[in-house]
N, CA, C, O and the ligand as a Tripos MOL2 file, in Angstrom:
@<TRIPOS>MOLECULE
protein
  305   303    77     0     0
PROTEIN
NO_CHARGES

@<TRIPOS>ATOM
      1 N         -32.0000    7.6200   20.9550 N.3       1 MET1
      2 CA        -31.8290    6.3080   21.5960 C.3       1 MET1
      3 C         -32.8840    5.3250   21.0920 C.2       1 MET1
      4 O         -34.0400    5.7030   20.9040 O.2       1 MET1
      5 N         -32.5090    4.1020   20.8780 N.am      2 PRO2
      6 CA        -33.4490    3.0930   20.3930 C.3       2 PRO2
      7 C         -34.3760    2.6160   21.5050 C.2       2 PRO2
      8 O         -34.1180    2.8050   22.6940 O.2       2 PRO2
      9 N         -35.4340    2.0080   21.0770 N.am      3 GLU3
     10 CA        -36.3820    1.4760   22.0490 C.3       3 GLU3
     11 C         -36.3200   -0.0380   22.0720 C.2       3 GLU3
     12 O         -36.0550   -0.6900   21.0620 O.2       3 GLU3
     13 N         -36.5690   -0.5690   23.2390 N.am      4 GLY4
     14 CA        -36.5790   -2.0200   23.3610 C.3       4 GLY4
     15 C         -37.6620   -2.4330   24.3420 C.2       4 GLY4
     16 O         -38.3030   -1.6050   24.9900 O.2       4 GLY4
     17 N         -37.8380   -3.7180   24.4230 N.am      5 TYR5
     18 CA        -38.8680   -4.2220   25.3170 C.3       5 TYR5
     19 C         -38.2240   -4.7030   26.5990 C.2       5 TYR5
     20 O         -37.3370   -5.5560   26.5820 O.2       5 TYR5
     21 N         -38.6790   -4.1470   27.7130 N.am      6 CYS6
     22 CA        -38.1700   -4.5780   29.0070 C.3       6 CYS6
     23 C         -39.0730   -5.6870   29.5350 C.2       6 CYS6
     24 O         -40.2840   -5.5100   29.6700 O.2       6 CYS6
     25 N         -38.4680   -6.8220   29.8290 N.am      7 VAL7
     26 CA        -39.2580   -7.9640   30.2840 C.3       7 VAL7
     27 C         -39.7080   -7.7810   31.7270 C.2       7 VAL7
     28 O         -40.6730   -8.4010   32.1740 O.2       7 VAL7
     29 N         -39.0090   -6.9360   32.4350 N.am      8 LYS8
     30 CA        -39.3550   -6.7260   33.8320 C.3       8 LYS8
     31 C         -40.5030   -5.7300   33.9610 C.2       8 LYS8
     32 O         -41.4410   -5.9380   34.7310 O.2       8 LYS8
     33 N         -40.4110   -4.6510   33.1980 N.am      9 CYS9
     34 CA        -41.4810   -3.6430   33.2120 C.3       9 CYS9
     35 C         -42.6480   -4.0830   32.3220 C.2       9 CYS9
     36 O         -43.7500   -3.5440   32.4180 O.2       9 CYS9
     37 N         -42.3930   -5.0540   31.4700 N.am     10 LYS10
     38 CA        -43.3830   -5.5110   30.5030 C.3      10 LYS10
     39 C         -43.9110   -4.3550   29.6730 C.2      10 LYS10
     40 O         -45.1100   -4.2120   29.4360 O.2      10 LYS10
     41 N         -42.9810   -3.5550   29.2520 N.am     11 ALA11
     42 CA        -43.3580   -2.4090   28.4380 C.3      11 ALA11
     43 C         -42.1730   -1.9900   27.5770 C.2      11 ALA11
     44 O         -41.0260   -2.3620   27.8230 O.2      11 ALA11
     45 N         -42.4940   -1.2130   26.5740 N.am     12 LYS12
     46 CA        -41.4370   -0.6810   25.7200 C.3      12 LYS12
     47 C         -40.7510    0.4670   26.4330 C.2      12 LYS12
     48 O         -41.3940    1.3870   26.9380 O.2      12 LYS12
     49 N         -39.4520    0.3910   26.4610 N.am     13 LYS13
     50 CA        -38.6860    1.4330   27.1400 C.3      13 LYS13
     51 C         -37.5720    1.9170   26.2370 C.2      13 LYS13
     52 O         -37.1390    1.2280   25.3120 O.2      13 LYS13
     53 N         -37.1260    3.1140   26.5330 N.am     14 GLU14
     54 CA        -35.9830    3.6310   25.8010 C.3      14 GLU14
     55 C         -34.7240    2.9790   26.3550 C.2      14 GLU14
     56 O         -34.5170    2.9310   27.5670 O.2      14 GLU14
     57 N         -33.9020    2.4860   25.4680 N.am     15 ILE15
     58 CA        -32.6750    1.8240   25.9150 C.3      15 ILE15
     59 C         -31.6300    2.8830   26.2460 C.2      15 ILE15
     60 O         -31.2510    3.6950   25.4030 O.2      15 ILE15
     61 N         -31.1810    2.8510   27.4790 N.am     16 VAL16
     62 CA        -30.1430    3.8030   27.8710 C.3      16 VAL16
     63 C         -28.7790    3.1240   27.7980 C.2      16 VAL16
     64 O         -28.6430    1.9150   27.9840 O.2      16 VAL16
     65 N         -27.7960    3.9370   27.5260 N.am     17 ASN17
     66 CA        -26.4200    3.4250   27.3710 C.3      17 ASN17
     67 C         -26.3580    2.3230   26.3230 C.2      17 ASN17
     68 O         -25.6110    1.3520   26.4450 O.2      17 ASN17
     69 N         -27.1630    2.5100   25.3000 N.am     18 GLY18
     70 CA        -27.2150    1.4820   24.2660 C.3      18 GLY18
     71 C         -25.9490    1.4670   23.4310 C.2      18 GLY18
     72 O         -25.4900    2.4970   22.9390 O.2      18 GLY18
     73 N         -25.4020    0.2840   23.2860 N.am     19 VAL19
     74 CA        -24.2320    0.1140   22.4340 C.3      19 VAL19
     75 C         -24.5430   -0.9300   21.3780 C.2      19 VAL19
     76 O         -25.2000   -1.9350   21.6460 O.2      19 VAL19
     77 N         -24.0570   -0.6720   20.1760 N.am     20 GLU20
     78 CA        -24.3290   -1.6000   19.0990 C.3      20 GLU20
     79 C         -23.3090   -2.7280   19.1280 C.2      20 GLU20
     80 O         -22.1030   -2.5000   19.2210 O.2      20 GLU20
     81 N         -23.8090   -3.9170   19.0480 N.am     21 GLU21
     82 CA        -22.9150   -5.0760   19.0590 C.3      21 GLU21
     83 C         -23.2210   -5.9770   17.8790 C.2      21 GLU21
     84 O         -24.3610   -6.0730   17.4250 O.2      21 GLU21
     85 N         -22.1860   -6.6310   17.3950 N.am     22 VAL22
     86 CA        -22.3720   -7.5960   16.3230 C.3      22 VAL22
     87 C         -22.2720   -8.9840   16.9240 C.2      22 VAL22
     88 O         -21.2840   -9.3470   17.5630 O.2      22 VAL22
     89 N         -23.3200   -9.7380   16.6990 N.am     23 MET23
     90 CA        -23.3340  -11.0730   17.2810 C.3      23 MET23
     91 C         -22.5720  -12.0480   16.3960 C.2      23 MET23
     92 O         -22.1410  -11.7100   15.2940 O.2      23 MET23
     93 N         -22.4180  -13.2710   16.9080 N.am     24 LYS24
     94 CA        -21.6410  -14.2810   16.1920 C.3      24 LYS24
     95 C         -22.2130  -14.5800   14.8170 C.2      24 LYS24
     96 O         -21.4710  -14.8580   13.8740 O.2      24 LYS24
     97 N         -23.5230  -14.5220   14.7070 N.am     25 ASN25
     98 CA        -24.1430  -14.8390   13.4270 C.3      25 ASN25
     99 C         -24.1360  -13.6550   12.4650 C.2      25 ASN25
    100 O         -24.7440  -13.7140   11.3960 O.2      25 ASN25
    101 N         -23.4590  -12.6010   12.8380 N.am     26 GLY26
    102 CA        -23.3220  -11.4580   11.9410 C.3      26 GLY26
    103 C         -24.4220  -10.4330   12.0900 C.2      26 GLY26
    104 O         -24.3990   -9.3890   11.4380 O.2      26 GLY26
    105 N         -25.3840  -10.7260   12.9450 N.am     27 ARG27
    106 CA        -26.4820   -9.7780   13.1400 C.3      27 ARG27
    107 C         -26.0740   -8.7180   14.1470 C.2      27 ARG27
    108 O         -25.2370   -8.9360   15.0230 O.2      27 ARG27
    109 N         -26.6950   -7.5740   13.9850 N.am     28 ARG28
    110 CA        -26.3750   -6.4880   14.8840 C.3      28 ARG28
    111 C         -27.4690   -6.3240   15.9140 C.2      28 ARG28
    112 O         -28.6430   -6.5800   15.6460 O.2      28 ARG28
    113 N         -27.0690   -5.8980   17.0850 N.am     29 ALA29
    114 CA        -28.0330   -5.7240   18.1570 C.3      29 ALA29
    115 C         -27.6350   -4.5250   19.0080 C.2      29 ALA29
    116 O         -26.4780   -4.1040   19.0300 O.2      29 ALA29
    117 N         -28.6260   -3.9930   19.7040 N.am     30 ILE30
    118 CA        -28.3650   -2.9020   20.6220 C.3      30 ILE30
    119 C         -28.4700   -3.4490   22.0350 C.2      30 ILE30
    120 O         -29.4740   -4.0560   22.4090 O.2      30 ILE30
    121 N         -27.4490   -3.2320   22.7910 N.am     31 LYS31
    122 CA        -27.4590   -3.7130   24.1600 C.3      31 LYS31
    123 C         -27.3960   -2.5060   25.0920 C.2      31 LYS31
    124 O         -26.5290   -1.6400   24.9670 O.2      31 LYS31
    125 N         -28.3310   -2.4770   26.0200 N.am     32 GLY32
    126 CA        -28.3570   -1.3510   26.9290 C.3      32 GLY32
    127 C         -29.1460   -1.6860   28.1780 C.2      32 GLY32
    128 O         -29.3280   -2.8510   28.5320 O.2      32 GLY32
    129 N         -29.6090   -0.6340   28.8340 N.am     33 LYS33
    130 CA        -30.3260   -0.8500   30.0870 C.3      33 LYS33
    131 C         -31.6770   -0.1540   30.0740 C.2      33 LYS33
    132 O         -31.8970    0.8280   29.3650 O.2      33 LYS33
    133 N         -32.5680   -0.6990   30.8820 N.am     34 CYS34
    134 CA        -33.8690   -0.0880   31.0420 C.3      34 CYS34
    135 C         -33.7250    1.1220   31.9620 C.2      34 CYS34
    136 O         -33.1140    1.0180   33.0260 O.2      34 CYS34
    137 N         -34.2790    2.2630   31.5660 N.am     35 PRO35
    138 CA        -34.1400    3.4660   32.3880 C.3      35 PRO35
    139 C         -34.9180    3.3850   33.7000 C.2      35 PRO35
    140 O         -34.6470    4.1400   34.6330 O.2      35 PRO35
    141 N         -35.8660    2.4870   33.7680 N.am     36 THR36
    142 CA        -36.7180    2.3900   34.9560 C.3      36 THR36
    143 C         -36.1640    1.4230   35.9950 C.2      36 THR36
    144 O         -36.0350    1.7700   37.1690 O.2      36 THR36
    145 N         -35.8360    0.2010   35.5550 N.am     37 CYS37
    146 CA        -35.4230   -0.8170   36.5200 C.3      37 CYS37
    147 C         -33.9680   -1.2340   36.3510 C.2      37 CYS37
    148 O         -33.4160   -1.9270   37.2050 O.2      37 CYS37
    149 N         -33.3600   -0.8250   35.2750 N.am     38 GLY38
    150 CA        -31.9450   -1.1390   35.0960 C.3      38 GLY38
    151 C         -31.6770   -2.5160   34.5370 C.2      38 GLY38
    152 O         -30.5310   -2.9590   34.4660 O.2      38 GLY38
    153 N         -32.7410   -3.1910   34.1390 N.am     39 THR39
    154 CA        -32.5540   -4.5200   33.5520 C.3      39 THR39
    155 C         -31.8690   -4.3940   32.1980 C.2      39 THR39
    156 O         -32.1600   -3.4870   31.4190 O.2      39 THR39
    157 N         -30.9740   -5.2990   31.9380 N.am     40 VAL40
    158 CA        -30.2800   -5.2890   30.6590 C.3      40 VAL40
    159 C         -31.2600   -5.6120   29.5410 C.2      40 VAL40
    160 O         -31.9680   -6.6190   29.5690 O.2      40 VAL40
    161 N         -31.2750   -4.7230   28.5590 N.am     41 MET41
    162 CA        -32.1670   -4.9190   27.4230 C.3      41 MET41
    163 C         -31.3400   -5.2020   26.1840 C.2      41 MET41
    164 O         -30.2240   -4.7080   26.0240 O.2      41 MET41
    165 N         -31.9120   -6.0000   25.3270 N.am     42 PHE42
    166 CA        -31.2100   -6.4120   24.1320 C.3      42 PHE42
    167 C         -32.1650   -6.2950   22.9720 C.2      42 PHE42
    168 O         -33.1820   -6.9860   22.9160 O.2      42 PHE42
    169 N         -31.8360   -5.4280   22.0570 N.am     43 LYS43
    170 CA        -32.7090   -5.2870   20.9030 C.3      43 LYS43
    171 C         -31.9800   -5.7490   19.6620 C.2      43 LYS43
    172 O         -30.9360   -5.2100   19.2930 O.2      43 LYS43
    173 N         -32.5490   -6.7600   19.0230 N.am     44 ILE44
    174 CA        -31.9170   -7.2930   17.8220 C.3      44 ILE44
    175 C         -32.3880   -6.4830   16.6270 C.2      44 ILE44
    176 O         -33.5860   -6.3300   16.3890 O.2      44 ILE44
    177 N         -31.4260   -5.9720   15.8870 N.am     45 LEU45
    178 CA        -31.7530   -5.2000   14.7040 C.3      45 LEU45
    179 C         -32.0540   -6.1590   13.5590 C.2      45 LEU45
    180 O         -31.6020   -7.3030   13.5340 O.2      45 LEU45
    181 N         -32.8270   -5.6500   12.6250 N.am     46 GLY46
    182 CA        -33.1920   -6.4910   11.4800 C.3      46 GLY46
    183 C         -31.9680   -6.9730   10.7260 C.2      46 GLY46
    184 O         -30.8640   -6.4820   10.9550 O.2      46 GLY46
    185 N         -32.1490   -7.9090    9.8470 N.am     47 GLY47
    186 CA        -31.1000   -8.6100    9.0880 C.3      47 GLY47
    187 C         -29.7560   -7.9140    8.9640 C.2      47 GLY47
    188 O         -29.5410   -6.8270    9.5000 O.2      47 GLY47
    189 N         -28.8790   -8.5560    8.2600 N.am     48 LYS48
    190 CA        -27.5190   -8.0240    8.1270 C.3      48 LYS48
    191 C         -27.5060   -6.7560    7.2880 C.2      48 LYS48
    192 O         -26.8020   -5.7950    7.6000 O.2      48 LYS48
    193 N         -28.2920   -6.7680    6.2220 N.am     49 ALA49
    194 CA        -28.2550   -5.6500    5.2940 C.3      49 ALA49
    195 C         -29.1510   -4.5190    5.7780 C.2      49 ALA49
    196 O         -30.2580   -4.3210    5.2770 O.2      49 ALA49
    197 N         -28.6590   -3.7980    6.7420 N.am     50 ALA50
    198 CA        -29.4050   -2.6470    7.2170 C.3      50 ALA50
    199 C         -29.0490   -1.4420    6.3580 C.2      50 ALA50
    200 O         -27.8740   -1.1970    6.0830 O.2      50 ALA50
    201 N         -30.0520   -0.6950    5.9360 N.am     51 PRO51
    202 CA        -29.7740    0.4630    5.0820 C.3      51 PRO51
    203 C         -28.9300    1.5060    5.8070 C.2      51 PRO51
    204 O         -29.1810    1.8450    6.9630 O.2      51 PRO51
    205 N         -27.9340    1.9970    5.0980 N.am     52 GLY52
    206 CA        -27.0890    3.0240    5.6950 C.3      52 GLY52
    207 C         -26.0310    2.4620    6.6180 C.2      52 GLY52
    208 O         -25.4160    3.2000    7.3890 O.2      52 GLY52
    209 N         -25.8160    1.1650    6.5450 N.am     53 SER53
    210 CA        -24.7960    0.5650    7.3940 C.3      53 SER53
    211 C         -23.5420    0.2980    6.5740 C.2      53 SER53
    212 O         -23.4280    0.7290    5.4270 O.2      53 SER53
    213 N         -22.6320   -0.4010    7.1640 N.am     54 THR54
    214 CA        -21.3810   -0.7010    6.4770 C.3      54 THR54
    215 C         -21.6360   -1.6060    5.2790 C.2      54 THR54
    216 O         -22.4310   -2.5410    5.3610 O.2      54 THR54
    217 N         -20.9680   -1.3300    4.1780 N.am     55 PRO55
    218 CA        -21.1620   -2.1410    2.9710 C.3      55 PRO55
    219 C         -20.5830   -3.5350    3.1610 C.2      55 PRO55
    220 O         -19.7070   -3.7440    4.0000 O.2      55 PRO55
    221 N         -21.0840   -4.4970    2.3670 N.am     56 PRO56
    222 CA        -20.5520   -5.8660    2.4640 C.3      56 PRO56
    223 C         -19.0750   -5.8960    2.1020 C.2      56 PRO56
    224 O         -18.6230   -5.1180    1.2620 O.2      56 PRO56
    225 N         -18.3290   -6.7860    2.7290 N.am     57 PRO57
    226 CA        -16.8830   -6.8050    2.5270 C.3      57 PRO57
    227 C         -16.4800   -7.1580    1.1110 C.2      57 PRO57
    228 O         -15.4200   -6.7190    0.6630 O.2      57 PRO57
    229 N         -17.2840   -7.9380    0.3750 N.am     58 ASP58
    230 CA        -16.8670   -8.3170   -0.9790 C.3      58 ASP58
    231 C         -16.9770   -7.1600   -1.9640 C.2      58 ASP58
    232 O         -16.3250   -7.1610   -3.0080 O.2      58 ASP58
    233 N         -17.8010   -6.1780   -1.6280 N.am     59 ALA59
    234 CA        -18.0130   -5.0770   -2.5540 C.3      59 ALA59
    235 C         -16.8680   -4.0760   -2.5040 C.2      59 ALA59
    236 O         -16.6450   -3.3270   -3.4560 O.2      59 ALA59
    237 N         -16.1640   -4.0680   -1.4200 N.am     60 SER60
    238 CA        -15.0950   -3.0770   -1.2780 C.3      60 SER60
    239 C         -13.8150   -3.5930   -1.9300 C.2      60 SER60
    240 O         -13.2720   -4.6270   -1.5430 O.2      60 SER60
    241 N         -13.3590   -2.8610   -2.9090 N.am     61 ALA61
    242 CA        -12.1270   -3.2550   -3.5870 C.3      61 ALA61
    243 C         -10.9300   -2.8250   -2.7440 C.2      61 ALA61
    244 O         -10.9560   -1.7870   -2.0830 O.2      61 ALA61
    245 N          -9.9010   -3.6300   -2.7810 N.am     62 PRO62
    246 CA         -8.7040   -3.2720   -2.0140 C.3      62 PRO62
    247 C          -8.0500   -2.0130   -2.5900 C.2      62 PRO62
    248 O          -8.0000   -1.8340   -3.8070 O.2      62 PRO62
    249 N          -7.5660   -1.1710   -1.7360 N.am     63 PRO63
    250 CA         -6.9510    0.0810   -2.2080 C.3      63 PRO63
    251 C          -5.6580   -0.1930   -2.9580 C.2      63 PRO63
    252 O          -4.7500   -0.8500   -2.4480 O.2      63 PRO63
    253 N          -5.5940    0.3230   -4.1780 N.am     64 THR64
    254 CA         -4.4000    0.1150   -4.9930 C.3      64 THR64
    255 C          -3.4500    1.2880   -4.8070 C.2      64 THR64
    256 O          -3.8370    2.4420   -4.9910 O.2      64 THR64
    257 N          -2.2350    1.0000   -4.4510 N.am     65 PRO65
    258 CA         -1.2610    2.0890   -4.2660 C.3      65 PRO65
    259 C          -0.8940    2.7230   -5.5950 C.2      65 PRO65
    260 O          -0.4190    2.0520   -6.5110 O.2      65 PRO65
    261 N          -1.1200    4.0220   -5.6860 N.am     66 ALA66
    262 CA         -0.8620    4.7290   -6.9330 C.3      66 ALA66
    263 C           0.5320    5.3400   -6.9470 C.2      66 ALA66
    264 O           0.7670    6.3700   -7.5780 O.2      66 ALA66
    265 N           1.4290    4.7040   -6.2580 N.am     67 ALA67
    266 CA          2.7840    5.2460   -6.1900 C.3      67 ALA67
    267 C           3.5650    4.8670   -7.4430 C.2      67 ALA67
    268 O           3.3900    3.7750   -7.9840 O.2      67 ALA67
    269 N           4.3960    5.7380   -7.8850 N.am     68 ALA68
    270 CA          5.2120    5.4860   -9.0620 C.3      68 ALA68
    271 C           6.3100    4.4870   -8.7100 C.2      68 ALA68
    272 O           6.8250    4.4740   -7.5910 O.2      68 ALA68
    273 N           6.6540    3.6590   -9.6810 N.am     69 PRO69
    274 CA          7.7420    2.6900   -9.4170 C.3      69 PRO69
    275 C           9.0380    3.3940   -9.0650 C.2      69 PRO69
    276 O           9.4490    4.3610   -9.7060 O.2      69 PRO69
    277 N           9.6640    2.8740   -8.0230 N.am     70 SER70
    278 CA         10.8650    3.5560   -7.5210 C.3      70 SER70
    279 C          12.0650    3.2580   -8.3960 C.2      70 SER70
    280 O          13.0170    4.0370   -8.4490 O.2      70 SER70
    281 N          12.0140    2.1200   -9.0840 N.am     71 GLY71
    282 CA         13.1930    1.7480   -9.8760 C.3      71 GLY71
    283 C          13.1880    2.3740  -11.2570 C.2      71 GLY71
    284 O          13.2900    1.6660  -12.2590 O.2      71 GLY71
    285 N          13.0720    3.6850  -11.3240 N.am     72 THR72
    286 CA         13.0580    4.3550  -12.6280 C.3      72 THR72
    287 C          14.4990    4.5170  -13.1490 C.2      72 THR72
    288 O          15.3380    5.1580  -12.5160 O.2      72 THR72
    289 N          14.7530    3.9270  -14.3050 N.am     73 PRO73
    290 CA         16.1200    4.0850  -14.8420 C.3      73 PRO73
    291 C          16.3390    5.4970  -15.3670 C.2      73 PRO73
    292 O          15.5760    5.9860  -16.2000 O.2      73 PRO73
    293 N          17.3530    6.1250  -14.8870 N.am     74 SER74
    294 CA         17.6490    7.4820  -15.3390 C.3      74 SER74
    295 C          18.8770    7.4660  -16.2190 C.2      74 SER74
    296 O          19.9880    7.1710  -15.7790 O.2      74 SER74
    297 N          18.6420    7.7910  -17.4710 N.am     75 THR75
    298 CA         19.7720    7.7990  -18.4050 C.3      75 THR75
    299 C          20.2250    9.2340  -18.6240 C.2      75 THR75
    300 O          19.4640   10.0680  -19.1150 O.2      75 THR75
    301 N          21.4410    9.5070  -18.2630 N.am     76 SER76
    302 CA         21.9280   10.8630  -18.4150 C.3      76 SER76
    303 C          23.2560   10.8990  -19.1460 C.2      76 SER76
    304 O          23.8140   11.9750  -19.3620 O.2      76 SER76
    305 ZN        -37.5660   -2.1130   33.0690 Zn       77 ZN77
@<TRIPOS>BOND
     1     1     2 1
     2     2     3 1
     3     3     4 2
     4     3     5 am
     5     5     6 1
     6     6     7 1
     7     7     8 2
     8     7     9 am
     9     9    10 1
    10    10    11 1
    11    11    12 2
    12    11    13 am
    13    13    14 1
    14    14    15 1
    15    15    16 2
    16    15    17 am
    17    17    18 1
    18    18    19 1
    19    19    20 2
    20    19    21 am
    21    21    22 1
    22    22    23 1
    23    23    24 2
    24    23    25 am
    25    25    26 1
    26    26    27 1
    27    27    28 2
    28    27    29 am
    29    29    30 1
    30    30    31 1
    31    31    32 2
    32    31    33 am
    33    33    34 1
    34    34    35 1
    35    35    36 2
    36    35    37 am
    37    37    38 1
    38    38    39 1
    39    39    40 2
    40    39    41 am
    41    41    42 1
    42    42    43 1
    43    43    44 2
    44    43    45 am
    45    45    46 1
    46    46    47 1
    47    47    48 2
    48    47    49 am
    49    49    50 1
    50    50    51 1
    51    51    52 2
    52    51    53 am
    53    53    54 1
    54    54    55 1
    55    55    56 2
    56    55    57 am
    57    57    58 1
    58    58    59 1
    59    59    60 2
    60    59    61 am
    61    61    62 1
    62    62    63 1
    63    63    64 2
    64    63    65 am
    65    65    66 1
    66    66    67 1
    67    67    68 2
    68    67    69 am
    69    69    70 1
    70    70    71 1
    71    71    72 2
    72    71    73 am
    73    73    74 1
    74    74    75 1
    75    75    76 2
    76    75    77 am
    77    77    78 1
    78    78    79 1
    79    79    80 2
    80    79    81 am
    81    81    82 1
    82    82    83 1
    83    83    84 2
    84    83    85 am
    85    85    86 1
    86    86    87 1
    87    87    88 2
    88    87    89 am
    89    89    90 1
    90    90    91 1
    91    91    92 2
    92    91    93 am
    93    93    94 1
    94    94    95 1
    95    95    96 2
    96    95    97 am
    97    97    98 1
    98    98    99 1
    99    99   100 2
   100    99   101 am
   101   101   102 1
   102   102   103 1
   103   103   104 2
   104   103   105 am
   105   105   106 1
   106   106   107 1
   107   107   108 2
   108   107   109 am
   109   109   110 1
   110   110   111 1
   111   111   112 2
   112   111   113 am
   113   113   114 1
   114   114   115 1
   115   115   116 2
   116   115   117 am
   117   117   118 1
   118   118   119 1
   119   119   120 2
   120   119   121 am
   121   121   122 1
   122   122   123 1
   123   123   124 2
   124   123   125 am
   125   125   126 1
   126   126   127 1
   127   127   128 2
   128   127   129 am
   129   129   130 1
   130   130   131 1
   131   131   132 2
   132   131   133 am
   133   133   134 1
   134   134   135 1
   135   135   136 2
   136   135   137 am
   137   137   138 1
   138   138   139 1
   139   139   140 2
   140   139   141 am
   141   141   142 1
   142   142   143 1
   143   143   144 2
   144   143   145 am
   145   145   146 1
   146   146   147 1
   147   147   148 2
   148   147   149 am
   149   149   150 1
   150   150   151 1
   151   151   152 2
   152   151   153 am
   153   153   154 1
   154   154   155 1
   155   155   156 2
   156   155   157 am
   157   157   158 1
   158   158   159 1
   159   159   160 2
   160   159   161 am
   161   161   162 1
   162   162   163 1
   163   163   164 2
   164   163   165 am
   165   165   166 1
   166   166   167 1
   167   167   168 2
   168   167   169 am
   169   169   170 1
   170   170   171 1
   171   171   172 2
   172   171   173 am
   173   173   174 1
   174   174   175 1
   175   175   176 2
   176   175   177 am
   177   177   178 1
   178   178   179 1
   179   179   180 2
   180   179   181 am
   181   181   182 1
   182   182   183 1
   183   183   184 2
   184   183   185 am
   185   185   186 1
   186   186   187 1
   187   187   188 2
   188   187   189 am
   189   189   190 1
   190   190   191 1
   191   191   192 2
   192   191   193 am
   193   193   194 1
   194   194   195 1
   195   195   196 2
   196   195   197 am
   197   197   198 1
   198   198   199 1
   199   199   200 2
   200   199   201 am
   201   201   202 1
   202   202   203 1
   203   203   204 2
   204   203   205 am
   205   205   206 1
   206   206   207 1
   207   207   208 2
   208   207   209 am
   209   209   210 1
   210   210   211 1
   211   211   212 2
   212   211   213 am
   213   213   214 1
   214   214   215 1
   215   215   216 2
   216   215   217 am
   217   217   218 1
   218   218   219 1
   219   219   220 2
   220   219   221 am
   221   221   222 1
   222   222   223 1
   223   223   224 2
   224   223   225 am
   225   225   226 1
   226   226   227 1
   227   227   228 2
   228   227   229 am
   229   229   230 1
   230   230   231 1
   231   231   232 2
   232   231   233 am
   233   233   234 1
   234   234   235 1
   235   235   236 2
   236   235   237 am
   237   237   238 1
   238   238   239 1
   239   239   240 2
   240   239   241 am
   241   241   242 1
   242   242   243 1
   243   243   244 2
   244   243   245 am
   245   245   246 1
   246   246   247 1
   247   247   248 2
   248   247   249 am
   249   249   250 1
   250   250   251 1
   251   251   252 2
   252   251   253 am
   253   253   254 1
   254   254   255 1
   255   255   256 2
   256   255   257 am
   257   257   258 1
   258   258   259 1
   259   259   260 2
   260   259   261 am
   261   261   262 1
   262   262   263 1
   263   263   264 2
   264   263   265 am
   265   265   266 1
   266   266   267 1
   267   267   268 2
   268   267   269 am
   269   269   270 1
   270   270   271 1
   271   271   272 2
   272   271   273 am
   273   273   274 1
   274   274   275 1
   275   275   276 2
   276   275   277 am
   277   277   278 1
   278   278   279 1
   279   279   280 2
   280   279   281 am
   281   281   282 1
   282   282   283 1
   283   283   284 2
   284   283   285 am
   285   285   286 1
   286   286   287 1
   287   287   288 2
   288   287   289 am
   289   289   290 1
   290   290   291 1
   291   291   292 2
   292   291   293 am
   293   293   294 1
   294   294   295 1
   295   295   296 2
   296   295   297 am
   297   297   298 1
   298   298   299 1
   299   299   300 2
   300   299   301 am
   301   301   302 1
   302   302   303 1
   303   303   304 2
@<TRIPOS>SUBSTRUCTURE
     1 MET1         2 RESIDUE 1 A MET
     2 PRO2         6 RESIDUE 1 A PRO
     3 GLU3        10 RESIDUE 1 A GLU
     4 GLY4        14 RESIDUE 1 A GLY
     5 TYR5        18 RESIDUE 1 A TYR
     6 CYS6        22 RESIDUE 1 A CYS
     7 VAL7        26 RESIDUE 1 A VAL
     8 LYS8        30 RESIDUE 1 A LYS
     9 CYS9        34 RESIDUE 1 A CYS
    10 LYS10       38 RESIDUE 1 A LYS
    11 ALA11       42 RESIDUE 1 A ALA
    12 LYS12       46 RESIDUE 1 A LYS
    13 LYS13       50 RESIDUE 1 A LYS
    14 GLU14       54 RESIDUE 1 A GLU
    15 ILE15       58 RESIDUE 1 A ILE
    16 VAL16       62 RESIDUE 1 A VAL
    17 ASN17       66 RESIDUE 1 A ASN
    18 GLY18       70 RESIDUE 1 A GLY
    19 VAL19       74 RESIDUE 1 A VAL
    20 GLU20       78 RESIDUE 1 A GLU
    21 GLU21       82 RESIDUE 1 A GLU
    22 VAL22       86 RESIDUE 1 A VAL
    23 MET23       90 RESIDUE 1 A MET
    24 LYS24       94 RESIDUE 1 A LYS
    25 ASN25       98 RESIDUE 1 A ASN
    26 GLY26      102 RESIDUE 1 A GLY
    27 ARG27      106 RESIDUE 1 A ARG
    28 ARG28      110 RESIDUE 1 A ARG
    29 ALA29      114 RESIDUE 1 A ALA
    30 ILE30      118 RESIDUE 1 A ILE
    31 LYS31      122 RESIDUE 1 A LYS
    32 GLY32      126 RESIDUE 1 A GLY
    33 LYS33      130 RESIDUE 1 A LYS
    34 CYS34      134 RESIDUE 1 A CYS
    35 PRO35      138 RESIDUE 1 A PRO
    36 THR36      142 RESIDUE 1 A THR
    37 CYS37      146 RESIDUE 1 A CYS
    38 GLY38      150 RESIDUE 1 A GLY
    39 THR39      154 RESIDUE 1 A THR
    40 VAL40      158 RESIDUE 1 A VAL
    41 MET41      162 RESIDUE 1 A MET
    42 PHE42      166 RESIDUE 1 A PHE
    43 LYS43      170 RESIDUE 1 A LYS
    44 ILE44      174 RESIDUE 1 A ILE
    45 LEU45      178 RESIDUE 1 A LEU
    46 GLY46      182 RESIDUE 1 A GLY
    47 GLY47      186 RESIDUE 1 A GLY
    48 LYS48      190 RESIDUE 1 A LYS
    49 ALA49      194 RESIDUE 1 A ALA
    50 ALA50      198 RESIDUE 1 A ALA
    51 PRO51      202 RESIDUE 1 A PRO
    52 GLY52      206 RESIDUE 1 A GLY
    53 SER53      210 RESIDUE 1 A SER
    54 THR54      214 RESIDUE 1 A THR
    55 PRO55      218 RESIDUE 1 A PRO
    56 PRO56      222 RESIDUE 1 A PRO
    57 PRO57      226 RESIDUE 1 A PRO
    58 ASP58      230 RESIDUE 1 A ASP
    59 ALA59      234 RESIDUE 1 A ALA
    60 SER60      238 RESIDUE 1 A SER
    61 ALA61      242 RESIDUE 1 A ALA
    62 PRO62      246 RESIDUE 1 A PRO
    63 PRO63      250 RESIDUE 1 A PRO
    64 THR64      254 RESIDUE 1 A THR
    65 PRO65      258 RESIDUE 1 A PRO
    66 ALA66      262 RESIDUE 1 A ALA
    67 ALA67      266 RESIDUE 1 A ALA
    68 ALA68      270 RESIDUE 1 A ALA
    69 PRO69      274 RESIDUE 1 A PRO
    70 SER70      278 RESIDUE 1 A SER
    71 GLY71      282 RESIDUE 1 A GLY
    72 THR72      286 RESIDUE 1 A THR
    73 PRO73      290 RESIDUE 1 A PRO
    74 SER74      294 RESIDUE 1 A SER
    75 THR75      298 RESIDUE 1 A THR
    76 SER76      302 RESIDUE 1 A SER
    77 ZN77       305 GROUP 0 **** ****
């Protein structure tokens, strides 16, 4: 579980029930609760390019269907 800063406890706490969310600006954050007081905690993860995360959309090439053409002329 990730750690975040609880403003109510004024201390670093482990974020419980943390879920990763993508904000409007494309940044990722962990949203969860403080295990002590239950205050909603929000931890913003560093920039968009986090190591080991999903690759940028432009780098992924569209899957090309390798199916053979169905209109094969058969001469018999
Ligand atoms: Zn707290």
